[in-house]
Phi, psi and omega in degrees: 000129181293162182297320181295319181292321178295318178297318180297320180293318178300317179295322179295319178298315180295323177295320178293320177298320177295322178297318177297316178296321179300312181298317180297311187294317183286348180251016168100010179285151178284162187299316183298324179293320179297311181297318180297318181295316180296320179292323178299315183294312182293321181296319181296322182270015170079020178256102182265355185270356183291137178226130187235136174234113188247129172247179182293338180224030178189154177231129176250124183233131173227155179178186179118174181236193180298329184283345181185151182241152179226130177211132181208143175239130182232123178274134183231106181298153179284124179237178175287164183279135170232090190291338178296324177288322176299314179297319181296318179291322177300315179297320179298318181295324178290318176297323178296315181296330178281356178082020184270352184227144173275172180298319180294321179293323177297316180298319179294318180295320178297320178295322178294321179295317180298322183273355182299135183291144175281183179293141178297149181302320180298322179291321178295319179296315179295320179296321177297316180296312181295317179297319178299314179296318182294317179292327176300314177295319180300324180274005174107009180285158178277171176302325177291323175297320179295322178296319177295319179296325177301312180295317180296319178295325177295310180296321181302313185283337169298318177297317181298314185285324187268331186235306188295303184298314183278340191234342187244154173291164183298318181293312180296319178297322178293319177298315179296322179295316178297319179294318181297314179301315181297318181296315179298317179295321177298315181295319179294320178294320178295331179276359178094008178259106182098148181243315186263106185296323182295316179295321179298314182289317181300314179297322186285333182273354181304320179300342178274344187287122181276068185297317182297315180297319181293315180295319178296326175299317177296318180296320179298317178296319179296329179275000180092003177271075190292321181295309181296318180297317180294321179296316181293320179293321177296319178299318178292321181295325177298321176295316178303312181296320180298315178297316180298319179297316180297315179296313182298321181296315181291319179294321178295318178295319178295322179296319182287324183276317187242343180059234184293339179297318181273318189252000000 
């Protein structure tokens, strides 16, 4: 193989490894998993010069031999977790390591994973409603409390999909979500649907809780990736604070305006 052809192949391998890392990172995978997957792909295709530095929102890749050098920095914004894509890339890396796929097939599979459709909006709204009701019961709410949480969770995710995600920052969107849930629960309780306001609100705000990001932040810190872990935990904490501020503001306003009628 000529030097130019070998250099071109090495660059292609590194680009495919970066694509795999990009999909993993933007869909909620922890840093160690991203680095391991990229190393598996490059090692299998005989590229030992690859070096990867992964942060919570970026990948730095260098590599190459005497005949050619490769260096790339890719910014990856923080998004919500889509674990089906993470699982698909993990499975792909294992099949690659077992020698079942060529370089071209790996590139095609990665493109298919990237283009795979996410969950439909209607399914996300329904899942939010059902999850809110289920968590309300889990935390001790009555069936009527669960019914109120179902409605609040339904309204909440309509807000998330139509307004918060496309138009608002994460902090402002979290504050608005917490306020909306509290307001809906207050109105439902005043209408006679539900008795325990705390159970209704707690169940309804669960869809806003960034559990995957918070847990991955802890895992990154445990693996020694302190910068990425701290960034992810801070991002999750901002959501927690935003939800708490929104809930607290509406409850305080309800207490001042209606007192025992609302609360």
